[in-house]
C-alpha positions in Angstrom: 78.5 133.3 112.3 81.6 134.3 114.3 83.3 130.8 114.3 86.3 132.2 116.4 83.8 132.8 119.2 82.1 129.5 118.7 85.5 127.6 118.8 86.4 129.6 121.9 83.3 128.0 123.9 84.8 125.6 126.5 84.1 122.0 125.4 83.0 122.7 122.0 85.4 121.2 119.3 84.9 121.6 115.4 86.6 119.4 113.0 86.6 119.1 109.0 88.2 116.5 106.6 88.1 116.0 103.1 89.5 113.0 101.1 90.0 112.6 97.3 90.9 109.1 96.2 91.7 108.1 92.7 92.0 104.6 91.5 92.5 102.7 88.0 92.3 99.1 87.1 91.1 96.5 84.9 88.0 94.4 85.5 86.1 92.2 83.0 88.3 93.4 80.2 87.2 97.1 80.9 89.2 99.9 82.2 87.8 101.2 85.6 89.2 104.5 86.5 87.4 106.7 89.3 87.9 109.9 91.2 85.6 110.5 94.2 85.6 113.0 97.2 84.3 112.6 100.7 83.8 115.6 103.0 83.2 115.4 106.7 82.0 118.1 109.1 82.0 117.3 112.9 81.1 119.2 116.1 81.8 117.4 119.5 80.6 119.1 122.7 81.8 117.9 126.0 79.0 118.8 128.4 81.1 118.6 131.4 83.2 121.5 130.1 80.4 123.2 128.5 77.4 122.7 130.9 78.9 120.9 133.9 77.2 117.6 133.1 79.8 115.0 133.9 80.5 112.3 131.6 78.2 113.4 128.8 79.3 114.0 125.2 77.2 115.1 122.2 78.5 114.4 118.7 77.1 115.2 115.1 78.5 115.1 111.7 77.4 116.0 108.2 78.9 113.8 105.2 79.2 114.6 101.4 80.4 112.1 98.7 80.7 113.0 95.1 82.4 111.1 92.1 82.2 107.8 90.7 82.0 104.4 92.8 85.0 102.7 91.7 84.1 99.5 93.3 80.8 99.2 91.7 82.5 100.5 88.1 85.0 97.6 88.4 82.1 95.0 89.7 84.0 94.2 92.8 82.0 92.4 95.8 84.1 94.3 98.5 84.9 98.0 98.1 88.5 99.0 97.3 87.9 102.5 98.9 86.3 103.2 102.2 84.5 106.2 100.6 83.0 104.3 97.8 79.3 104.7 97.6 76.4 106.5 95.5 76.7 110.2 95.6 75.0 111.5 98.8 74.6 114.6 101.1 73.2 113.7 104.6 73.9 113.4 108.4 76.3 111.0 109.5 76.6 109.8 113.2 74.4 112.1 115.7 74.6 110.5 119.1 74.9 111.1 122.8 77.6 109.2 124.7 77.3 108.8 128.7 80.0 107.7 130.8 79.3 106.5 134.4 81.0 104.6 137.2 84.4 106.2 136.8 84.2 105.5 132.9 83.6 101.9 133.5 80.3 102.0 132.0 79.5 103.6 128.6 76.1 104.1 127.0 75.9 105.4 123.4 72.6 106.3 121.6 71.5 107.8 118.5 72.3 107.5 115.0 75.5 105.4 114.9 78.0 103.6 112.6 78.5 100.3 114.1 81.9 100.0 112.6 83.1 102.8 114.6 82.7 100.6 117.8 82.8 97.1 116.5 84.4 94.7 114.1 87.1 97.1 113.0 90.8 97.7 113.9 92.3 100.6 115.8 94.4 101.8 113.1 92.9 100.2 109.8 90.2 102.8 109.5 92.8 105.4 108.5 93.4 103.6 105.3 91.4 103.9 102.3 91.6 100.2 101.5 88.4 98.8 102.8 90.0 95.4 103.6 91.9 97.2 106.2 89.0 98.7 108.1 86.2 96.2 108.4 85.1 92.7 107.4 83.5 92.0 104.1 81.7 89.0 105.6 79.2 90.9 107.9 76.0 91.3 105.8 74.0 94.5 105.3 75.9 96.1 108.4 74.6 99.6 109.5 77.8 101.4 108.5 79.0 103.8 105.9 77.3 105.4 104.0 74.2 104.7 106.0 74.6 104.6 109.7 71.3 103.8 111.5 69.5 104.3 114.9 71.0 102.2 117.7 72.2 101.8 121.2 75.4 100.4 122.3 76.4 99.5 126.0 80.1 98.9 127.0 81.3 97.7 130.5 85.1 97.9 131.2 87.2 96.2 134.0 90.3 96.8 135.8 92.2 94.2 133.8 91.9 96.2 130.5 88.9 94.1 129.3 85.8 95.6 127.6 82.6 94.0 126.7 80.4 95.7 124.3 76.8 95.0 123.0 75.1 97.0 120.3 71.3 96.7 118.7 70.7 98.8 115.6 67.8 99.3 113.3 68.5 96.7 110.3 66.3 98.1 107.8 68.3 100.6 106.1 71.3 98.5 105.2 69.5 95.3 104.3 69.3 94.5 100.7 66.2 92.9 99.3 63.7 94.8 101.3 60.8 92.4 101.8 59.0 94.1 104.7 58.7 93.7 108.5 61.1 94.9 111.0 64.6 94.1 111.2 67.5 94.3 113.8 71.2 94.1 113.7 72.7 92.8 116.8 76.5 92.5 117.6 78.4 91.7 120.9 82.2 91.8 121.2 84.8 91.5 123.9 88.1 93.1 123.7 91.5 92.6 125.7 94.0 95.3 125.8 97.7 95.2 126.8 100.7 97.2 126.7 104.2 96.1 125.9 106.8 98.2 127.4 105.8 101.9 127.4 104.7 102.5 123.8 103.4 99.2 122.3 99.6 98.8 123.0 97.7 95.9 121.6 94.2 94.6 121.4 92.5 91.3 120.9 88.7 91.3 119.9 86.3 88.5 119.5 82.5 88.8 118.7 79.3 87.5 117.1 76.6 89.2 115.2 73.1 88.4 114.0 70.8 90.1 111.5 67.1 89.3 111.6 66.4 90.6 108.1 64.9 88.4 105.3 67.4 88.1 102.5 67.2 86.8 98.9 69.5 83.9 98.5 71.6 83.4 95.3 70.5 80.5 93.2 72.7 78.2 91.1 72.7 79.0 87.4 69.3 78.0 85.7 67.3 78.3 89.0 65.1 80.9 90.3 66.4 82.9 93.4 64.4 82.1 96.6 63.9 83.8 99.7 66.0 82.7 102.6 64.1 83.1 105.8 66.7 82.2 108.2 68.6 85.0 109.7 72.1 85.9 108.8 74.8 85.6 111.2 
């Protein structure tokens, strides 16, 4: 394939990223040392430039992760690294993004990582420390390493306020698969501002709900029970 000719197509952008992360620490009196690598290949097609379809963008990525899961090795509840997971080679996000009404309305659908749009920080995702990128209190979220099918709707106002709603397939990320369907739902409102010419800021508030059945942790000496209430 002539990559130079492909890159020269108007509206087509190729990107590649590879991250290698090493960590070492002591947990439960054992030494946990890990080296893992994550590779990401992406293609973005701006259909306005490529085909004259205004406001439409196509995006696809392929991810590969190899090496030890350092967080699991250290028996940690929250990952110490954003790329900790079992080894895999699979598609990541594959979605379409349509902007309407002078970009005040945006619809995104396909295979989506919810954390790319919700419950994250604008700059924390660039750090490998997982605590900086997402909240550990959201149960079985459809995020790395298994984004799921879903649809997002965003409405923006002139006052730099954006309201977003997302509905995702909640089966893939949920532990204790007990059968039946499942949805992960989330809503968030963002208020942005700029101080001076170069000091942007954002405040986000939201709520989430997972309709899956989960296995509740039981006290020592008791059997685990099925918790039928939804998590939120």
